[in-house]
Every structure is written in structure tokens, then in C-alpha cells.
C-alpha positions in Angstrom: 0.0 0.0 0.0 1.8 3.1 -1.2 1.0 6.6 0.1 -0.3 8.9 -2.5 0.0 12.6 -1.5 -2.1 14.5 -4.0 -2.0 17.5 -1.7 -0.8 17.9 1.9 -4.4 17.4 3.0 -5.6 14.7 0.6 -3.4 11.8 1.7 -4.5 8.4 0.6 -3.1 4.9 0.5 -3.1 2.6 -2.5 -4.6 -0.5 -1.0 -4.2 -2.5 -4.2 -3.1 -1.4 -7.7 -5.3 1.5 -8.8 -7.5 1.5 -5.7 -6.9 4.3 -3.2 -8.3 4.8 0.3 -9.9 7.1 1.2 -11.6 7.9 -2.1 -11.5 11.7 -2.2 -13.7 11.7 -5.3 -16.6 10.7 -3.0 -16.2 13.9 -0.9 -17.9 17.1 -2.2 -18.7 19.1 1.0 -16.2 21.2 3.0 -17.2 19.6 6.3 -16.6 16.1 5.0 -13.3 17.1 3.5 -12.3 18.7 6.8 -13.2 15.5 8.6 -11.0 13.3 6.4 -8.1 15.8 6.5 -8.3 16.0 10.3 -8.6 12.3 10.5 -5.4 11.7 8.6 -3.5 14.4 10.6 -4.7 13.2 14.0 -4.1 9.5 13.2 -0.7 9.5 11.6 0.0 6.2 13.3 -3.0 4.6 11.5 -1.6 5.8 8.2 1.7 4.2 9.1 0.0 0.9 9.6 -1.6 1.1 6.2 1.4 2.4 4.3 3.2 -0.9 3.6 1.7 -3.0 0.8 -0.3 -6.0 1.7 0.9 -9.2 0.1 -1.6 -10.7 -2.4 -2.6 -13.4 0.0 -3.1 -10.9 2.8 -5.3 -8.7 0.7 -7.3 -11.8 -0.4 -7.8 -13.0 3.1 -8.9 -9.5 4.2 -11.5 -9.2 1.4 -12.8 -12.8 1.9 -13.2 -12.2 5.6 -15.4 -9.2 4.9 -17.3 -10.9 2.2 -18.0 -13.9 4.4 -18.9 -11.7 7.4 -21.6 -10.0 5.4 -22.8 -13.2 3.8 -23.1 -15.2 7.0 -23.9 -12.4 9.5 -21.0 -13.4 11.7 -17.2 -13.4 11.6 -15.8 -16.2 9.4 -13.5 -18.9 10.8 -10.1 -19.4 9.4 -11.2 -22.7 7.9 -14.1 -21.0 6.1 -11.7 -18.5 4.6 -9.4 -21.3 3.6 -12.2 -23.2 1.9 -12.8 -20.2 -0.4 -9.1 -20.0 -1.5 -6.0 -22.0 -2.2 -4.6 -20.7 1.1 -4.3 -23.3 3.9 -6.1 -22.7 7.2 -2.8 -22.4 9.0 -1.6 -19.8 6.7 -4.9 -17.9 7.0 -4.4 -17.8 10.8 -1.0 -16.3 10.3 -2.4 -13.7 7.9 -5.2 -12.7 10.3 -2.6 -11.9 12.9 -0.7 -9.7 10.4 -4.0 -8.0 9.5 -4.5 -7.2 13.2 -1.1 -5.5 13.3 -2.4 -3.2 10.5 -5.6 -2.5 12.4 -7.7 -4.0 9.7 -9.2 -6.7 11.9 -9.3 -7.5 15.7 -8.9 -10.9 17.1 -10.1 -12.4 20.4 -7.2 -12.2 22.8 -4.9 -15.3 22.5 -6.8 -16.8 19.5 -7.2 -16.4 15.8 -11.0 -15.8 16.1 -12.2 -12.6 14.5 -13.8 -10.2 17.0 -14.2 -7.3 14.6 -13.3 -6.5 11.0 -14.1 -2.9 10.2 -16.9 -1.9 9.7 -18.4 -4.9 11.7 -18.0 -6.1 15.3 -19.4 -8.7 17.6 -19.6 -6.1 20.4 -23.0 -4.5 21.0 -22.2 -0.9 20.1 -25.8 0.2 19.5 -25.2 0.8 15.8 -27.2 -1.8 13.8 -26.9 -2.2 10.1 -29.5 -4.2 8.1 -27.6 -5.6 5.1 -29.4 -8.0 2.9 -30.7 -10.8 5.2 -28.6 -9.9 8.3 -28.5 -7.2 10.9 -24.9 -6.6 12.0 -23.2 -4.4 14.6 -21.0 -1.6 13.3 -18.1 -0.1 15.3 -19.3 3.5 14.9 -21.7 5.8 13.0 -19.4 6.4 10.1 -18.7 2.6 9.7 -22.5 2.0 9.7 -23.0 4.6 6.9 -20.1 3.2 4.9 -21.5 -0.3 4.7 -23.9 0.3 1.8 -21.2 1.6 -0.6 -18.7 -1.0 0.5 -21.0 -3.8 -0.4 -22.8 -2.0 -3.3 -26.1 -2.6 -1.5 -28.6 -0.3 0.2 -28.8 -0.6 4.0 -30.9 0.6 6.9 -29.0 1.9 10.0 -30.7 1.9 13.4 -28.9 3.6 16.2 -29.4 5.9 19.2 -28.6 9.5 20.1 -25.5 9.5 22.2 -27.0 12.0 24.6 -30.7 11.2 24.9 -31.0 7.7 23.7 -33.6 8.7 21.1 -33.9 6.6 18.0 -31.9 7.6 14.8 -32.8 5.8 11.6 -31.1 6.1 8.2 -31.8 4.3 4.9 -29.6 4.6 1.8 -30.3 4.5 -1.9 -28.4 4.1 -5.1 -26.2 1.2 -3.6 -25.1 3.3 -0.7 -24.4 6.5 -2.6 -27.3 8.6 -1.4 -29.7 9.0 1.5 -33.3 7.8 1.1 -34.6 8.7 4.5 -33.2 10.2 7.8 -35.2 10.3 11.0 -35.2 12.6 12.8 -34.5 15.0 10.0 -32.1 17.1 12.0 -29.9 14.2 13.1 -26.1 14.7 13.0 -22.9 12.7 13.5 -19.9 13.7 15.7 -16.7 12.6 13.9 -14.1 12.4 16.7 -10.4 12.6 16.0 -9.2 10.7 19.1 -6.6 8.1 18.4 -4.4 6.1 20.7 -1.0 5.7 19.1 -0.1 2.0 19.0 -3.7 1.0 19.7 -6.7 0.4 17.5 -9.3 2.8 16.1 -12.0 0.4 17.5 -11.0 1.3 21.1 -10.0 4.9 20.7 -12.0 7.0 18.3 -14.9 4.6 17.4 -16.8 4.8 20.7 -17.2 8.6 20.3 -18.1 8.7 16.6 -21.8 8.7 17.1 -25.2 9.8 16.1 -27.2 12.6 17.8 -30.8 13.5 17.3 -29.9 17.2 16.7 -27.0 19.6 16.7 -28.3 21.1 19.9 -28.1 17.7 21.7 -24.6 17.2 20.3 -23.5 20.5 21.7 -24.9 19.6 25.1 -22.9 16.4 25.0 -19.7 18.2 24.0 -20.2 20.7 26.8 -20.1 17.8 29.2 -16.9 16.3 27.9 -13.7 16.5 30.0 -11.1 16.9 28.5 -12.8 18.6 25.5 -13.3 16.5 22.4 -11.7 17.4 19.0 -13.5 16.6 15.8 -16.1 17.7 13.3 -19.9 18.0 13.3 -21.4 16.4 10.2 -24.9 16.3 8.8 -26.0 12.8 7.9 -25.3 13.6 4.2 -21.8 14.8 5.0 -21.2 11.7 7.2 -22.3 9.5 4.4 -19.7 11.0 2.2 -17.0 10.3 4.7 -18.3 6.7 5.1 -18.2 6.2 1.3 -14.7 7.6 1.0 -13.3 5.3 3.7 -15.2 2.1 3.0 -16.2 2.3 -0.7 -12.7 1.2 -1.9 -12.2 -1.7 0.5 -13.7 -4.4 -1.6 -13.0 -2.8 -5.0 -10.9 -5.0 -7.3 -9.5 -3.5 -10.5 -11.1 -4.8 -13.7 -7.7 -6.1 -14.8 -7.5 -8.4 -11.8 -5.0 -11.2 -12.0 -6.0 -14.7 -13.0 -5.2 -15.9 -9.4 -7.7 -13.3 -8.0 -10.3 -14.1 -10.5 -10.0 -17.8 -9.6 -10.3 -17.0 -5.9 -13.3 -14.8 -6.5 -15.0 -17.6 -8.4 -14.4 -20.0 -5.5 -15.8 -17.5 -3.1 -19.0 -17.1 -5.1 -19.4 -20.9 -5.3 -18.9 -21.2 -1.6 -21.5 -18.5 -0.8 -24.2 -20.2 -2.9 
């Protein structure tokens, strides 16, 4: 994964040939652009973890883990990932630990069992995403909003206001590109810049990247925070742009994929039938 510095603010990482993350072309609003720029500046350690290229087998295991997670509604086992590829189960286990070092997945302590793989987690976070026939937990509000574009499928997100506990519901259209409905209409997202160097986004910033019923409730919550939080207030539309930029590229494979990747993809499709 090579770092592509289009400008000092628009840093991105080439996660596979021709596919860069975040996808800055998905961002059109100043607030969403500020959120992504601030994210990259505040989480330089995360960029470092992504900056070295994944080996082909590592990239394949990452994508298969996410495909199977969505298909089965739970984290896949190493043996299930192995069955969809020419990679042995033992090698898959080794690769999963390497992916954890890159903060792409999280494993149950002392095991090779997947606990989370952004955007999904087995932890009850309060962010629920209805994707096809399953309802899954997402790690944060932005992860939830990014699911639709990641899987090229519309989703329904059910969550709660971080302050009041009131219901927040969002549905997407156009395969995750647009909003179909937002309730309440004034709902917003707080995009927090917190990041613990050497740690994982799942434990540092994700718990505070949340939905609020209104900007007024968000401000009340911010006023209560000690020390003060640093981040960006986003409308749901702006938050969707950030989610699309971060997660849209994750499962994208260039049209000129290698014969090996095409064969692996074929095996995955057969396994999912």
C-alpha cells in the first residue's frame, strides 16, 4: 500500500493497484473534507499501519473475511476463509494476525477468532446495520453509513442518540451513494479525531463517533466532555460522504484483476451459494 499525497491534505493509501483509500472523489462538502483531512492528521499512526503494501494473500484474506462476514452475518472462521481459496487454514491464521497489526481486523485475545473487521464487530455498540438478510453491529456511526457503498447494496441503519438515547434511523439509496430517509430530519454525526498511538481505532475513536438527534443535543454532550473533544460536526449527508470515502474502496478489485484473484473470487462465489 503506497501513500499517494495528492496535496498535503488529501493523503490516501493505494490498498491495491489502482485502488486508493480514502476515495477523495466521494467527498464534495467542506465539512466532509475537513473530517477526512483532520482524521489523517490526527491519526498518523494509523496511516503508518496502512502504508506498507499487503501481500496478495493478505489482501485476499482481508476481502474474503469481509465478504463472508456479510454473507453469514458473523465473523468467518479461518477454515471457512481457507475453503474459499488456495490458502491453507494455518496460513490464514498467520495472515489474520498480520492484518490485526495493520488495524484491519481485531482478534479475540490469544486466539485467531475474528472479533471485529471494520466496519463490523461482535460487540454490542448500539449501531445496527440491516444488510441483505442480516443485521450486524458496526463499530461507529461512520462505519455504519459506509457499509452500503462498501457492499454496493442499500442498507438501513438503526442507532441511538449518544445523549438522549432517542432513535436515529437512516436508509440509503443508489447502492449506498445517497440518502433515502433520515429520522429525525435534524440528526447529525460527531466525527471524533481521538486516536491512541499504538492502539486500534476500534477502542480509541470509534466509541465517540456517534449519532445525535440534533446539533443542539450534540452541543450539550460536547459541553459535558472532559477533556474537550476534538472533531467535526457532520450532517448525515456529510457523514455518508465520509463513510463512502473510507469504505467504498475496501472491496474494489481493478477490472484487470490477476488470473489468481479471478479464480479465488470464483471459488468464493461458489462457496456462498
